[in-house]
C-alpha positions in Angstrom: -19.7 -38.9 100.1 -17.3 -36.3 101.8 -15.2 -34.2 99.3 -11.6 -34.7 99.7 -10.5 -31.2 98.7 -11.0 -28.5 101.4 -12.6 -25.8 99.9 -12.4 -22.9 102.1 -9.2 -22.9 104.3 -9.8 -19.7 106.0 -12.6 -21.8 108.0 -10.2 -24.1 109.5 -9.0 -23.7 112.9 -6.0 -21.5 113.4 -3.7 -24.3 115.2 -4.6 -26.3 112.0 -3.5 -23.5 109.6 -0.4 -22.8 111.2 0.7 -26.4 111.5 0.0 -26.8 107.7 2.0 -23.4 106.8 5.1 -24.8 109.0 4.8 -28.2 107.4 4.6 -26.4 103.8 7.6 -24.2 104.8 9.7 -27.2 106.0 9.1 -29.1 102.7 10.0 -26.2 101.0 13.4 -25.8 102.6 14.0 -29.7 102.1 13.0 -29.1 98.3 15.6 -26.2 98.2 18.1 -28.2 99.9 17.9 -31.1 97.7 18.6 -28.5 94.5 21.6 -27.3 96.4 24.1 -29.5 94.6 23.0 -28.1 91.1 22.8 -24.5 92.2 26.5 -24.9 93.7 27.4 -26.2 90.2 25.6 -23.3 88.5 27.1 -21.0 90.7 30.6 -22.3 90.0 30.0 -22.2 86.3 29.0 -18.5 86.6 32.5 -17.8 88.3 31.4 -17.8 92.1 34.2 -20.4 92.8 36.1 -18.2 95.1 33.5 -17.6 97.8 35.8 -19.2 100.5 38.9 -17.1 99.2 37.2 -13.7 99.2 34.8 -14.0 102.4 36.2 -16.6 104.9 39.7 -15.8 104.7 39.7 -12.2 104.7 41.6 -10.0 107.1 39.4 -8.0 109.9 40.1 -4.6 108.0 38.5 -6.0 104.9 35.6 -7.4 106.7 35.2 -4.1 108.4 35.3 -2.4 105.0 32.8 -4.8 103.5 30.3 -4.3 106.8 30.6 -0.4 106.1 29.8 -0.6 102.4 26.9 -3.0 103.4 25.6 -0.5 106.0 26.0 2.5 103.4 23.9 0.4 100.9 21.4 -0.6 103.3 21.0 3.0 104.3 20.3 4.0 100.7 17.9 1.5 100.3 16.0 2.5 103.4 16.0 5.9 102.4 14.7 5.7 99.0 12.1 3.3 100.3 11.2 5.7 103.2 10.7 8.7 100.7 8.7 6.6 98.2 6.4 5.5 101.1 6.1 8.9 102.4 5.3 10.3 98.8 2.6 7.5 98.3 1.1 8.3 101.7 1.1 12.1 100.8 -0.8 11.2 97.3 -3.4 9.1 99.2 -4.1 11.7 101.7 -4.4 14.3 99.0 -6.6 12.4 96.4 -8.6 9.9 98.7 -11.9 11.2 98.2 -11.5 12.6 95.0 -12.8 10.9 91.9 -11.1 12.4 89.0 -12.2 9.8 86.5 -15.4 11.2 84.6 -16.8 9.8 81.6 -16.2 12.2 78.5 -19.2 13.8 77.1 -21.1 12.0 74.1 -20.5 14.0 70.9 -23.3 14.0 68.7 -23.6 13.4 64.9 -23.8 17.0 64.0 -20.9 18.0 66.0 -18.8 15.2 64.3 -19.9 16.6 61.0 -19.0 20.0 62.0 -15.5 18.9 63.0 -14.8 17.1 59.8 -16.5 20.0 57.6 -18.9 17.3 56.0 -22.7 17.5 55.9 -24.6 15.9 58.9 -26.6 13.3 56.5 -23.2 12.0 55.2 -21.7 11.7 59.0 -24.8 9.7 59.9 -24.2 7.5 56.9 -20.7 7.1 57.9 -21.3 6.2 61.3 -23.4 3.2 60.2 -20.8 1.6 58.0 -18.9 -1.2 59.4 -15.9 -1.3 57.4 -14.6 1.9 55.8 -11.3 3.5 54.9 -11.1 7.3 55.7 -8.8 9.3 53.7 -7.5 12.6 54.8 -5.1 15.4 53.6 -1.6 15.9 54.9 -3.0 18.3 57.6 -5.6 15.8 59.1 -8.5 17.0 57.1 -11.4 14.6 56.0 -11.4 14.2 52.4 -13.6 11.2 51.6 -14.3 7.6 52.5 -14.0 4.2 50.5 -16.1 1.3 51.4 -15.8 -2.6 51.3 -17.8 -4.1 48.5 -19.9 -5.8 51.3 -21.3 -2.5 51.8 -23.5 -2.4 48.9 -26.6 -1.4 50.9 -25.3 2.2 51.5 -26.0 4.8 48.8 -22.8 6.2 47.0 -21.6 9.1 49.1 -20.6 12.2 47.5 -17.5 13.7 48.0 -18.0 16.9 50.2 -15.9 19.8 49.3 
């Protein structure tokens, strides 16, 4: 039995793909056209009811002012967009073959114990615990750790000073 769903559209002939794209666009236009009464009602409810008064019956000088403002805004948008693209291109050329993402070096148990100022065997025990609450002083120095009741397999840890 043939499958009804076309699984690989990129393998379709070009005229067929162009035809289906045109067909899809045409029906999207029809779909939007069918929603136009509701869109018009919504625009009217939001206060855009004077479109014909403000845009269709303006004097030529007002339309020229509107065109000048439009050109100004468009030039600002194009300038900002071009500067953003130029900056992105510069950064791409600058970092295209540079791999700045490196893995941090692994920290050993002895280094952690030295940083926390506790014994290495205590740090090794703490690293095996699944649920623990570490207590610190106001400067961030490790004081001691408490465990859940389920951690009954671990020996009691002395409070290192």
